[in-house]
C-alpha positions as CSV (number, residue, x, y, z in Angstrom):
1,X,-3.7,-52.8,-31.5
2,X,-4.9,-55.1,-28.6
3,X,-1.5,-55.1,-26.8
4,X,-1.2,-51.4,-26.9
5,X,-4.6,-51.0,-25.3
6,X,-3.9,-53.6,-22.8
7,X,-0.7,-51.7,-21.8
8,X,-2.4,-48.5,-21.7
9,X,-5.2,-49.7,-19.4
10,X,-2.5,-51.4,-17.1
11,X,-0.5,-48.1,-17.0
12,X,-3.6,-46.1,-15.8
13,X,-4.6,-48.6,-13.3
14,X,-1.0,-48.5,-11.6
15,X,-1.1,-44.6,-11.6
16,X,-4.7,-44.9,-10.2
17,X,-3.4,-47.2,-7.2
18,X,-0.4,-45.2,-6.6
19,X,-2.7,-42.0,-6.0
20,X,-5.0,-43.9,-3.9
21,X,-2.1,-45.0,-1.6
22,X,-0.3,-41.5,-1.4
23,X,-2.3,-40.6,1.8
24,X,-1.5,-43.9,3.4
25,X,2.0,-43.3,2.7
26,X,1.9,-39.9,4.0
27,X,0.5,-41.5,7.4
28,X,3.4,-44.0,7.3
29,X,6.3,-41.5,7.2
30,X,4.8,-39.6,10.2
31,X,2.4,-37.0,11.3
32,X,2.4,-33.6,9.1
33,X,3.7,-30.3,10.7
34,X,3.1,-27.1,8.7
35,X,5.7,-24.2,9.1
36,X,4.5,-20.8,8.7
37,X,7.1,-17.7,8.9
38,X,6.0,-14.2,9.7
39,X,9.2,-11.8,8.8
40,X,9.1,-8.5,8.9
41,X,5.9,-5.9,9.8
42,X,2.6,-7.7,10.2
43,X,0.2,-6.2,7.7
44,X,-2.9,-7.4,5.7
45,X,-0.5,-9.8,3.8
46,X,0.5,-11.5,7.0
47,X,-3.1,-12.0,8.1
48,X,-4.0,-13.3,4.7
49,X,-1.0,-15.8,4.7
50,X,-1.8,-17.1,8.2
51,X,-5.4,-17.5,7.3
52,X,-4.5,-19.6,4.2
53,X,-1.9,-21.7,5.9
54,X,-4.6,-22.4,8.8
55,X,-7.3,-23.3,6.3
56,X,-4.7,-25.7,4.5
57,X,-3.5,-27.4,7.8
58,X,-7.3,-27.9,8.7
59,X,-7.8,-29.6,5.1
60,X,-4.9,-31.7,5.3
61,X,-5.4,-32.6,9.1
62,X,-1.9,-31.5,10.1
63,X,-0.8,-32.3,13.6
64,X,0.1,-28.9,14.1
65,X,1.1,-25.6,12.7
66,X,4.4,-24.0,13.6
67,X,4.1,-20.3,13.6
68,X,7.8,-18.8,13.4
69,X,8.0,-15.2,14.5
70,X,10.5,-12.4,13.9
71,X,8.7,-9.3,13.7
72,X,9.0,-5.7,15.1
73,X,5.2,-5.3,15.1
74,X,2.5,-3.9,12.9
75,X,-1.0,-3.1,12.3
76,X,-3.6,-3.8,15.4
77,X,-6.1,-4.8,12.8
78,X,-4.1,-7.4,11.2
79,X,-2.7,-8.8,14.6
80,X,-6.4,-9.3,15.7
81,X,-7.2,-11.1,12.6
82,X,-4.3,-13.4,12.9
83,X,-5.3,-14.0,16.8
84,X,-8.8,-14.6,15.8
85,X,-7.5,-17.4,13.3
86,X,-5.4,-18.9,15.8
87,X,-8.0,-18.7,18.8
88,X,-10.4,-20.7,16.3
89,X,-8.1,-23.0,14.7
90,X,-9.0,-26.8,15.2
91,X,-5.1,-27.4,14.6
92,X,-2.7,-26.4,17.6
93,X,-0.6,-23.6,16.8
94,X,2.9,-23.5,18.1
95,X,4.3,-19.9,18.4
96,X,8.1,-20.0,18.0
97,X,10.5,-17.1,18.0
98,X,13.2,-17.9,16.0
99,X,16.1,-18.0,14.7
100,X,18.6,-16.7,17.1
101,X,18.6,-12.9,16.9
102,X,14.8,-12.7,16.4
103,X,12.2,-10.9,18.4
104,X,8.3,-10.8,18.9
105,X,8.1,-7.2,19.7
106,X,4.7,-5.2,19.7
107,X,2.2,-7.0,17.9
108,X,4.4,-10.4,17.8
109,X,4.0,-10.4,21.6
110,X,0.1,-10.7,21.4
111,X,0.4,-13.2,18.8
112,X,2.7,-15.2,20.6
113,X,0.8,-15.1,23.9
114,X,-2.5,-16.2,21.5
115,X,-0.6,-19.5,20.5
116,X,-1.4,-23.0,22.1
117,X,2.2,-23.3,23.0
118,X,4.9,-20.8,22.9
119,X,8.5,-21.3,22.4
120,X,11.8,-19.1,21.9
121,X,15.1,-19.8,20.4
122,X,17.9,-18.7,22.6
123,X,19.3,-15.3,21.8
124,X,15.7,-13.9,20.8
125,X,13.4,-11.5,23.1
126,X,9.8,-10.5,23.4
127,X,8.1,-7.5,24.6
128,X,7.8,-3.9,23.8
129,X,3.8,-4.1,23.4
130,X,2.8,-0.5,23.9
131,X,0.3,0.5,21.4
132,X,1.8,3.6,19.3
133,X,-0.6,3.2,16.2
134,X,-2.8,6.1,17.1
135,X,-0.4,8.6,16.7
136,X,3.2,7.7,18.3
137,X,4.3,6.7,21.9
138,X,1.9,7.3,24.7
139,X,2.6,10.2,26.7
140,X,3.6,9.3,30.3
141,X,4.5,5.7,29.3
142,X,8.0,4.6,29.7
143,X,8.7,4.0,26.0
144,X,9.3,8.0,26.1
145,X,10.5,7.8,29.7
146,X,14.2,8.3,30.6
147,X,16.1,5.2,31.5
148,X,16.9,6.7,35.0
149,X,13.2,7.1,35.6
150,X,12.3,3.8,34.5
151,X,14.7,2.1,37.0
152,X,13.3,4.0,39.7
153,X,9.9,2.6,39.4
154,X,9.1,-0.5,41.4
155,X,6.6,-3.2,40.9
156,X,4.2,-2.0,43.2
157,X,4.5,1.7,42.0
158,X,1.0,2.8,40.6
159,X,0.9,2.9,36.8
160,X,1.5,6.4,34.9
161,X,-1.6,7.5,33.6
162,X,-1.9,8.6,29.8
163,X,-2.4,12.2,29.4
164,X,-5.4,12.3,27.0
165,X,-8.4,10.0,26.8
166,X,-7.6,8.4,23.4
167,X,-4.2,7.1,24.4
168,X,-5.9,5.8,27.7
169,X,-8.6,4.0,26.0
170,X,-6.0,2.5,23.5
171,X,-3.6,1.3,26.4
172,X,-6.6,0.0,28.6
173,X,-8.1,-2.0,25.6
174,X,-4.6,-3.3,24.9
175,X,-4.2,-4.3,28.5
176,X,-7.3,-5.9,28.8
177,X,-6.8,-7.8,25.5
178,X,-3.3,-9.5,26.2
179,X,-4.4,-10.5,29.8
180,X,-7.3,-12.1,28.5
181,X,-4.9,-14.3,25.9
182,X,-2.6,-14.9,29.2
183,X,-5.4,-16.1,31.2
184,X,-6.7,-18.5,28.2
185,X,-3.4,-19.8,27.8
186,X,-2.3,-19.9,31.6
187,X,0.8,-17.5,31.1
188,X,2.0,-14.5,33.1
189,X,-0.7,-12.1,32.9
190,X,1.1,-9.4,35.1
191,X,4.1,-9.2,32.8
192,X,1.9,-9.2,29.9
193,X,0.4,-6.0,31.2
194,X,3.7,-4.7,32.1
195,X,4.6,-5.3,28.4
196,X,1.9,-2.8,27.5
197,X,2.1,0.0,29.9
198,X,5.8,0.1,30.5
199,X,7.3,-1.6,27.0
200,X,8.6,-4.2,28.9
201,X,11.0,-6.8,27.3
202,X,12.4,-10.2,28.4
203,X,15.0,-12.7,26.9
204,X,14.4,-16.1,26.3
205,X,15.6,-17.4,29.3
206,X,14.0,-14.4,31.4
207,X,10.5,-15.3,29.5
208,X,10.7,-19.0,30.5
209,X,11.5,-18.0,34.2
210,X,8.6,-15.6,34.0
211,X,6.3,-18.1,32.7
212,X,5.7,-16.1,29.6
213,X,6.6,-18.9,27.3
214,X,6.4,-22.9,27.6
215,X,9.8,-23.7,26.2
216,X,13.1,-22.8,24.8
217,X,14.2,-24.8,21.6
218,X,17.6,-24.7,20.0
219,X,16.2,-25.4,16.5
220,X,13.1,-26.8,15.0
221,X,14.2,-30.4,15.6
222,X,14.8,-29.8,19.3
223,X,11.2,-27.9,19.2
224,X,9.5,-31.1,17.6
225,X,11.3,-33.4,20.4
226,X,10.0,-31.2,23.4
227,X,6.4,-31.0,21.8
228,X,5.9,-34.6,21.6
229,X,3.2,-35.9,24.1
230,X,2.4,-32.4,25.2
231,X,-1.5,-31.9,25.7
232,X,-3.2,-28.9,24.3
233,X,-6.8,-27.3,24.3
234,X,-8.0,-26.5,20.7
235,X,-11.1,-24.5,19.6
236,X,-14.4,-26.2,20.7
237,X,-12.7,-27.2,24.1
238,X,-11.2,-30.4,22.6
239,X,-7.8,-31.6,24.0
240,X,-5.1,-33.1,21.8
241,X,-2.0,-34.7,22.6
242,X,0.8,-34.0,20.2
243,X,2.6,-36.6,18.2
244,X,5.5,-35.1,17.2
245,X,8.7,-37.4,17.4
246,X,8.4,-38.4,13.8
247,X,6.8,-35.3,12.2
248,X,7.2,-34.2,8.5
249,X,7.6,-30.4,8.6
250,X,6.7,-28.7,5.2
251,X,7.0,-25.0,4.9
252,X,4.1,-23.1,3.4
253,X,5.0,-20.2,1.4
254,X,2.5,-17.4,0.7
255,X,0.1,-17.6,-2.0
256,X,-0.1,-14.7,-4.7
257,X,-2.8,-13.0,-3.2
258,X,-0.6,-12.5,0.0
259,X,2.4,-11.6,-2.1
260,X,0.2,-9.1,-4.0
261,X,-1.2,-7.7,-0.8
262,X,2.2,-7.3,0.5
263,X,3.4,-5.1,-2.2
264,X,0.3,-2.8,-2.7
265,X,-0.2,-2.4,1.2
266,X,3.1,-0.8,1.8
267,X,1.9,2.8,2.2
268,X,4.8,4.2,-0.3
269,X,3.5,2.0,-2.9
270,X,-0.2,2.8,-2.3
271,X,0.8,6.6,-2.2
272,X,2.7,6.0,-5.7
273,X,-0.2,4.1,-7.3
274,X,-2.9,6.9,-6.1
275,X,-0.4,9.6,-7.9
276,X,-0.3,7.6,-11.0
277,X,-3.7,6.8,-11.2
278,X,-4.8,10.4,-10.6
279,X,-2.5,12.0,-13.2
280,X,-3.2,9.1,-15.7
281,X,-6.9,10.3,-15.7
282,X,-5.9,14.0,-15.8
283,X,-3.7,13.5,-18.8
284,X,-6.5,11.3,-20.4
285,X,-8.8,14.2,-20.1
286,X,-6.4,16.6,-21.6
287,X,-5.8,14.6,-24.5
288,X,-8.9,12.6,-25.0
289,X,-8.3,9.5,-27.3
290,X,-4.8,8.7,-25.9
291,X,-6.4,5.6,-24.1
292,X,-2.9,4.3,-22.4
293,X,-3.1,7.2,-19.7
294,X,-6.6,6.4,-18.9
295,X,-6.5,2.8,-18.8
296,X,-3.0,2.8,-16.7
297,X,-4.3,5.3,-14.6
298,X,-7.7,3.8,-13.7
299,X,-5.9,0.5,-12.8
300,X,-3.4,2.2,-10.9
301,X,-6.3,4.3,-8.9
302,X,-8.3,1.4,-8.1
303,X,-5.2,-0.2,-6.5
304,X,-4.4,2.5,-4.7
305,X,-7.8,3.1,-3.0
306,X,-8.1,-0.6,-2.6
307,X,-4.8,-0.5,-0.4
308,X,-6.1,2.7,1.5
309,X,-9.0,0.9,2.3
310,X,-7.0,-1.8,4.2
311,X,-4.7,0.5,5.8
312,X,-5.6,3.1,8.6
313,X,-5.6,6.5,6.9
314,X,-6.7,10.1,8.0
315,X,-9.5,11.2,5.9
316,X,-8.8,14.8,6.4
317,X,-5.3,14.1,4.8
318,X,-6.8,12.4,1.9
319,X,-9.4,15.2,1.4
320,X,-6.5,17.8,1.3
321,X,-4.7,15.5,-1.2
322,X,-7.6,15.5,-3.4
323,X,-8.2,19.2,-3.0
324,X,-4.5,19.7,-3.9
325,X,-4.7,17.6,-7.0
326,X,-7.8,19.3,-8.1
327,X,-6.3,22.5,-7.9
328,X,-3.3,21.4,-9.7
329,X,-5.4,20.0,-12.6
330,X,-7.4,23.3,-12.8
331,X,-3.7,25.0,-13.1
332,X,-2.9,22.7,-16.0
333,X,-6.1,24.1,-17.8
334,X,-6.2,27.5,-16.6
335,X,-2.7,28.6,-15.4
336,X,-2.8,31.1,-12.8
337,X,0.5,29.9,-10.9
338,X,-1.4,30.8,-7.4
339,X,-3.9,28.0,-7.7
340,X,-1.0,25.7,-8.5
341,X,1.0,26.6,-5.6
342,X,-2.0,26.5,-3.4
343,X,-2.8,22.9,-4.6
344,X,1.1,22.0,-4.3
345,X,0.7,23.2,-0.5
346,X,-2.8,21.2,0.0
347,X,-1.1,18.5,-1.7
348,X,2.0,17.9,0.7
349,X,-0.1,18.8,3.9
350,X,-2.4,16.0,3.0
351,X,0.4,13.3,2.3
352,X,1.9,14.2,5.7
353,X,-1.4,13.7,7.6
354,X,-2.5,10.6,5.3
355,X,-1.5,7.5,7.2
356,X,-2.2,7.9,10.9
357,X,-0.5,4.6,11.8
358,X,2.9,4.8,13.5
359,X,3.7,0.8,13.5
360,X,7.1,-0.3,12.2
361,X,7.0,-0.9,8.4
362,X,3.9,1.2,7.7
363,X,5.3,4.8,7.9
364,X,5.3,6.9,4.6
365,X,8.7,7.7,3.4
366,X,9.6,11.3,3.7
367,X,11.8,10.7,0.5
368,X,8.8,9.6,-1.4
369,X,6.9,12.7,-0.4
370,X,9.6,14.9,-1.5
371,X,10.2,13.1,-4.8
372,X,6.5,13.3,-5.4
373,X,6.3,17.0,-4.3
374,X,9.3,18.0,-6.6
375,X,7.4,16.2,-9.4
376,X,4.4,18.4,-8.7
377,X,6.5,21.7,-8.4
378,X,8.3,20.8,-12.0
379,X,4.7,20.4,-13.2
380,X,3.7,23.8,-12.1
381,X,7.1,25.4,-13.4
382,X,6.5,23.7,-16.7
383,X,3.0,25.1,-17.0
384,X,4.4,28.7,-15.6
385,X,7.1,28.7,-18.3
386,X,4.5,27.6,-21.0
387,X,2.3,30.7,-20.0
388,X,5.3,33.0,-20.1
389,X,6.3,32.0,-23.7
390,X,2.6,32.1,-24.8
391,X,2.4,35.5,-23.5
392,X,5.7,36.9,-25.0
393,X,4.9,35.3,-28.6
394,X,3.0,36.5,-31.2
395,X,-0.9,36.4,-31.3
396,X,-2.1,33.4,-32.9
397,X,-6.2,34.0,-32.4
398,X,-8.5,36.8,-33.1
399,X,-8.5,39.7,-35.3
400,X,-4.9,40.7,-34.6
401,X,-3.9,37.3,-35.7
402,X,-5.5,37.9,-39.3
403,X,-3.4,41.0,-40.1
404,X,-0.7,40.5,-42.5
405,X,-2.0,37.2,-43.8
406,X,-2.1,36.2,-47.5
407,X,-5.5,35.9,-49.1
408,X,-6.8,34.6,-52.5
409,X,-9.5,36.5,-54.3
410,X,-12.2,34.4,-55.4
411,X,-14.8,36.9,-56.6
412,X,-14.7,40.8,-56.9
413,X,-16.9,43.7,-58.2
414,X,-15.7,47.3,-57.7
415,X,-14.6,47.5,-54.0
416,X,-15.9,44.2,-52.5
417,X,-16.1,40.5,-53.0
418,X,-14.8,37.6,-51.3
419,X,-11.3,36.0,-50.6
420,X,-10.0,32.9,-49.2
421,X,-7.6,33.0,-46.2
422,X,-6.9,30.9,-43.2
423,X,-8.9,27.9,-44.8
424,X,-12.1,30.1,-44.8
425,X,-14.1,31.9,-47.2
426,X,-14.4,35.5,-46.1
427,X,-16.4,38.3,-47.3
428,X,-13.6,41.3,-48.0
429,X,-13.7,45.0,-49.3
430,X,-10.6,47.3,-50.5
431,X,-9.8,50.5,-52.1
432,X,-8.6,48.8,-55.3
433,X,-10.0,46.5,-57.9
434,X,-8.8,43.1,-58.0
435,X,-9.1,40.0,-60.1
436,X,-10.0,36.3,-59.1
437,X,-6.9,34.4,-58.4
438,X,-4.9,37.4,-57.4
439,X,-2.9,37.4,-54.1
440,X,-3.9,39.9,-51.7
441,X,-2.8,40.9,-48.0
442,X,-5.4,41.5,-45.1
443,X,-4.8,44.9,-43.6
444,X,-7.6,44.8,-40.9
445,X,-10.8,43.0,-39.9
446,X,-13.8,44.9,-39.0
447,X,-16.8,43.1,-37.6
448,X,-16.5,39.7,-40.0
449,X,-15.2,41.6,-43.3
450,X,-11.6,41.5,-44.3
451,X,-10.2,44.8,-45.5
452,X,-7.5,43.8,-48.0
453,X,-4.8,45.7,-50.0
454,X,-2.5,44.7,-52.8
455,X,0.3,42.2,-51.4
456,X,3.7,43.7,-51.4
457,X,6.4,42.6,-54.0
458,X,8.6,39.8,-53.2
459,X,11.9,40.3,-52.5
460,X,13.2,37.1,-54.1
461,X,12.8,38.3,-57.6
462,X,9.1,37.4,-58.2
463,X,5.9,39.2,-58.7
464,X,3.1,39.6,-56.2
């Protein structure tokens, strides 16, 4: 027993020693560089991912963070969140457009300008930073200008003016923002403005010659080699000399929160969640006690509203959608067809107006809208068909429904008494005398009194 205890104590001591030496071992292997990749459209999930990675880099005292970019752009709000985190980071952030064939367009251009050192792989491009989130390409800008007119423009020509105040404000704000980033990092501010106003683009070599980026690296190893010994200024005005010769690169994968946001903040997923939630609650109200539709509907509705809260939406479109849903719910309880069709029109118009964003990857699919609209049309047609069947069928309520029913005599005196019909005890009268237990037929109903008569003889050989 003593030997076993001594062995356990020794094993625990060895484990504790190894754990305590891990930081030292890590330092001996070389400085730590964290690799963060943004692939596809920039949105709330990307902003959450970068924030988590930069926080982790600070906690682990990483030498730097390599922010790999391959994006067509994205949401302005998410882009600004990422840039704010990069500017406030005590760990140098290296922007790297890679692999070959990748691009940092629109929002990606701003982010690359914000990084402490910017790099591109051969065969990549940058630019086309014209803001289009307000509702499409800005009128008067070269993003919608024929190539011939674009070629005729000289560097000294005056910039075309946007046709309305809103696009002018968006453009001027974007220009001021990217120029401030360029001046902060000592990069080409004039080309940055051109990328915003004229949607200009550059290849990797062109970007290096124009002082838009700091270096070109074939791959990650080449990037680390060229970064070694460079001096950068991080948040707080502190300078840091990079030591990346023997750096250990560790890839940081998105956490579950970022992956979850990437799913629900897709406008099409948010739209579907909203619809499932609303109709789940409608079915629960139509059939109280079903439980499942109510639970699923509530969860989906809350998730859909949370996603909509993180996306730029048109509240007029949301209001139209809600009006359409209410009208369709009324149609389900009180079929009139007209209300249902009005609700359908309001819903489709609201869905088309719902998302006011034109950023790549954040457009509502016409296919999704068409499928949901077709489902709603099917719902209205089912209700309309049920209404026609009910109108063409026999009467099931009221006085007409009582005529022809069989009733059992409970008691009778002279020409009146009580009968049992339709699961209830009724007062009755008739022209004949009946005995208790005898079967009669309801001929009419006057006020709350049944007029009964002798039941006709059966055709199967029995007696009435």
